[in-house]
N, C-alpha and C positions, 0 to 999 in steps of 0.2 A: 576558306573558312577554317581549314585544318591548321593553319599557322596561328590561329587564335587560341587554341586549346591551352597552351602554357600560361596564357594571361587570364583565363577564366577564373582560375583558382586564386588569383592575386587581387581580384576586384574587391572582395570583402576585406582583405588585408589593407588595401588602400583606403577604404572607407574608415576602418578602425585605426589607421595610423600605425600599423604593425610591421610595415615593410622597411627594409634597409634603404638607405638613400639610392643605392644602385638599382634595386628593384623598383623603387618609386619612379626613377627616371625612365627605366625601360617601359613600364606600363603606361606612363604618361605619353611617351613617344608613340606607343602603339595606339592609345586612345585618340591621338590627334589624326592618325591615319585611317582608323577602322571605325566606320559609322555604326556597325552592328554592335561592337563591344562598347562604344560610347553610349548607345541607346540602352544597353543592358546595365551599364554603370549608372546612368541617370535613373533608371527604374529602381535599382538597388538603393540609390541614395534617397529617392523619394519614399520608398518603403521603410528604410531605416529612420527617416525623419518622422513618419507616421507612428512607428513603433515607439520612438522616444517620447512622443507626445502623449502616449497612453499612460495613465497613472493607475496604480492599484491601491485601493484604500483598504487597509487592514481592518477587519471587524474588531470592535472593542469587546471588552470582557463581558459586558451585559448581553450582547448579541450571542456570543459563544455560549454563555450559560443558558440562555433561552433555547438555543438549538439543542444543547446537551439534555435539557429537561423536557424537550418536546415529546409528545406521545409516540411519534414515529421513531425517534431515537431510542426510547425505552423499549418499544416493540422490537426494533431491529436487534438491540443488545440481548434482550431476553430470548428472542427466536434463535439467534446465533448460539447462545449458550445451550439452549435445549437441543439444537441440532448437533453440537459438538459432543455433549454428554450422551445423547441418544446414539450417535454414531459410534462412539467409544464403547458404550455398553453393548451394542449389537455386535461389534467386532470381538469383544471379550466373550460374549455368549457363544458366538459362532466358533471361536477358537476352543473354548471349553467343551462345547458339544463335540467337535471333531476329536479333541484329545480323549474325551471319555468314551466315545463310541469306537475308536480305533482299537484293534486288538493287539497292537504292537507293544504297548507299555505295560509295566507291572501295576498291580492294584495299589500298592503303597504309594507310588508316585502319583497316581490319579487321586487318591484320597488326600494326599498332602496338598496338591494343587487345588482341589475342591475346597479344602479348609482355608487356604489363603484367599481364594476368590470370595468365599462366603464371609470371611472376616472383613474383607475389604468392602463388600456390599453392606454389611451390617454397620460398619463405621461410616460409610457414606450416607446411609439413611439416617443414622443418628445425628450426623453433622447437619444434614439438611433440616431435620426436625428442629434442632436447636436453633439454627439460624432463623427459621420461620417464626418460632416462638419468641425469640429475642426481638425480631423486627416488629412483631405485632404489639409487644409491650414496651417498646422503646419510646420514652417520652420525648426524646430529642431527635426523632427521625426527620422532623420537618426543618430542623436547624441546619443551615448550610455550613459545611465544614471546610 
């Protein structure tokens, strides 16, 4: 069976027609003499035929739109956004806490960083408030874009 190893890798190439004429002749000669390789080749050929018979039907746009608008999809998107923003905020808070409680840095650097973070948070809250207000009063929110 050890003499079969060089031919095992060529079986799929024979099925796909990717072998050179010399390789094709060599493996066909081997298959006429070796029952184990011939059985494996037949099994591969049968499996390849079954796989070729399987068809995949692409979902149409209406199905994809329905999946996108499903409550589970909206819940998953919203949950992931909350987790990402919450994780980012907790890391920022932890870093800020560590920076402010360590005695290594000067006070002006700490105050500058605190001003930047505070400005970022105020801007973020303002942006979120504006988006919520706009969404609530948007007369076209039900129209598909």
